[in-house]
C-alpha positions in Angstrom: 29.0 106.2 166.2 27.1 104.6 169.1 24.6 101.5 168.5 22.2 104.2 169.0 23.0 106.6 166.0 23.7 103.8 163.4 20.0 102.2 164.3 18.3 105.6 164.0 20.1 105.9 160.4 18.9 102.5 159.3 15.8 102.9 160.3 15.5 106.6 158.7 16.9 104.8 155.6 14.2 101.7 155.7 11.7 103.9 156.4 12.7 106.2 153.1 12.6 103.0 151.1 9.1 101.6 152.1 7.6 104.9 151.5 9.2 105.5 148.0 7.7 102.0 147.2 4.3 100.4 147.1 5.1 98.6 150.2 3.2 98.9 153.5 5.2 97.0 156.3 8.8 97.7 157.6 11.3 95.0 157.8 12.7 93.5 161.1 16.3 94.2 161.8 18.2 91.7 162.9 21.4 92.5 165.0 24.1 90.5 163.4 26.7 90.4 166.5 28.7 87.8 165.7 31.9 90.2 165.5 31.1 92.1 168.7 31.2 91.6 172.5 28.2 90.8 174.9 28.8 94.6 176.3 28.2 95.8 172.3 24.9 93.3 172.2 23.5 94.6 175.1 23.7 97.9 173.8 21.8 97.0 170.8 19.3 95.7 173.1 18.8 98.8 175.0 18.2 100.6 171.8 14.8 98.6 171.3 16.7 96.0 169.3 15.0 92.3 170.1 16.1 90.4 167.2 19.5 88.9 167.4 21.2 86.7 164.6 25.0 84.5 165.2 26.5 82.2 162.8 28.8 80.2 165.5 27.1 78.0 168.3 29.7 79.2 170.9 28.8 83.1 170.1 24.8 82.0 169.8 25.3 80.5 173.3 26.8 83.3 174.8 24.8 86.2 173.4 21.8 84.3 174.1 22.5 83.6 178.0 23.5 87.1 178.4 20.5 88.9 177.0 17.1 88.8 178.4 14.7 86.9 177.8 12.5 88.6 175.5 14.8 88.8 172.5 14.1 86.4 169.5 17.2 84.4 168.5 18.4 83.8 164.7 20.6 81.2 163.7 22.1 82.7 160.4 25.2 80.6 159.4 25.5 77.1 158.2 24.8 74.6 160.5 26.6 71.1 160.2 23.9 68.4 161.1 26.6 66.6 163.7 26.4 70.0 165.5 22.2 70.3 165.3 21.8 68.8 168.6 23.9 71.3 170.7 21.9 74.1 169.5 18.5 73.4 168.1 16.2 73.9 170.7 17.6 77.3 171.8 16.8 78.5 168.5 13.6 80.7 167.7 14.6 80.8 163.5 16.8 78.8 161.4 17.7 81.2 158.5 20.0 78.6 156.2 18.1 75.2 155.8 19.8 73.9 152.5 19.8 70.1 152.5 17.4 66.9 153.7 20.1 65.8 155.7 20.0 69.0 158.2 15.5 68.6 158.0 16.2 64.8 159.0 18.2 66.1 161.9 16.2 68.7 163.1 13.2 66.8 163.2 15.0 64.3 165.6 16.8 66.5 167.8 13.9 69.6 168.2 11.4 69.5 170.9 9.4 72.3 169.7 8.8 73.8 166.0 12.0 75.8 164.4 10.5 78.4 162.0 13.2 78.0 159.2 14.1 79.9 156.0 15.0 78.0 153.2 18.9 79.3 151.9 18.6 80.1 147.8 22.0 80.8 146.4 20.4 82.9 144.0 23.4 84.1 142.2 24.9 80.5 142.3 28.2 82.1 143.4 30.5 79.1 144.6 31.5 80.6 147.4 28.2 80.8 148.7 25.7 77.9 150.3 22.1 77.3 149.3 19.8 76.0 146.8 19.4 76.9 143.4 16.0 78.5 142.8 14.8 75.6 140.5 15.6 73.2 143.7 13.7 75.3 146.4 10.1 73.8 145.2 11.0 70.1 145.3 13.1 70.8 148.3 10.2 72.1 150.5 7.7 69.5 149.2 10.0 66.7 150.4 10.3 68.5 154.2 6.5 67.5 154.8 8.0 64.3 156.6 9.7 65.9 159.3 8.2 67.1 162.2 9.4 70.6 164.1 9.8 72.1 160.8 7.9 75.1 159.4 9.3 77.0 156.4 8.3 80.6 157.4 10.2 81.8 154.3 13.2 82.3 151.7 16.6 83.7 152.7 19.5 84.7 150.3 23.2 86.4 150.6 23.3 88.4 147.7 26.8 89.3 145.9 29.1 92.1 147.6 28.6 94.9 144.8 27.5 98.3 143.9 25.6 97.5 141.0 21.7 97.9 142.4 20.4 96.5 139.2 21.8 93.1 139.9 21.3 93.6 143.8 17.5 94.1 142.7 17.1 91.4 140.3 18.2 89.1 142.8 16.3 89.7 145.5 13.1 90.1 143.1 13.9 86.6 142.2 13.4 85.0 145.6 10.5 87.4 145.8 8.9 85.7 143.1 10.1 82.3 144.4 8.7 83.0 147.8 5.0 83.6 146.1 5.7 80.2 144.1 6.0 78.6 147.1 3.2 80.7 149.0 0.7 79.4 146.1 1.4 75.4 147.1 -0.9 75.8 150.2 1.2 74.0 152.7 0.5 73.9 156.1 4.3 73.5 157.2 5.6 75.9 154.5 3.5 79.2 154.9 6.4 80.7 153.3 5.7 84.4 154.1 9.0 85.9 155.1 12.0 87.2 153.1 15.1 87.5 155.0 17.3 89.2 152.7 19.7 92.6 152.8 22.9 93.1 154.8 24.8 96.1 155.8 25.8 97.0 152.2 22.4 96.1 150.5 19.6 96.5 153.1 18.3 99.6 151.5 17.8 97.6 148.7 16.5 94.5 150.1 14.0 96.8 151.8 12.6 98.1 148.6 12.3 95.1 146.9 9.6 93.4 149.8 12.5 92.0 152.4 10.6 91.5 155.9 13.8 90.6 157.8 17.2 92.4 156.8 20.1 91.1 158.7 22.7 93.8 159.9 25.6 93.7 161.6 28.7 96.3 160.9 26.5 99.0 160.1 24.6 98.2 163.3 26.6 97.4 165.9 30.4 97.5 164.1 33.1 95.3 164.5 35.0 94.7 167.9 36.4 91.3 167.7 
């Protein structure tokens, strides 16, 4: 299927789940283009997508250079502190802030405010990065010392499962924790956003209040 056909289907599913819930807004779709060519990424741009996500520095740079200037670039993978200087000033959003050493390096290297999602390992899987739910607020409270960091929201990756009840519970827990952070009224951490949901679970994430969904294979396919 073409990117246009995939995007139409995804938008239809998202709108359906929004209409069936009490939600009033539709999440923004981030095209995760790490497994596809620049040409495929440009095809996504041509259908109207303006948010693009990469998890590798080289791929991020290549896609950013090739796409028009009006795109919003999301770095969605774990970022090593020693690699921060190579890419941080090209990033619009970072979806993987999960440790103070990374915050310190961002503050040192960034020349503009970086909109960050704090990564939360809600399911506490050993294979995934991120803080536990209990660690989120103490961690965010520490970030007030660092310039150029704005915590715009929380991000999680759910387990790859067809268990809708489990997925809903994980996304609900992230949303509740987001609400707890908002209640702190921290200037540097408005925490209004939820980055959750991928190709296999974006519809459920939408239903549970996602404001950004990160979709790769179901949108642009997998070519590389």
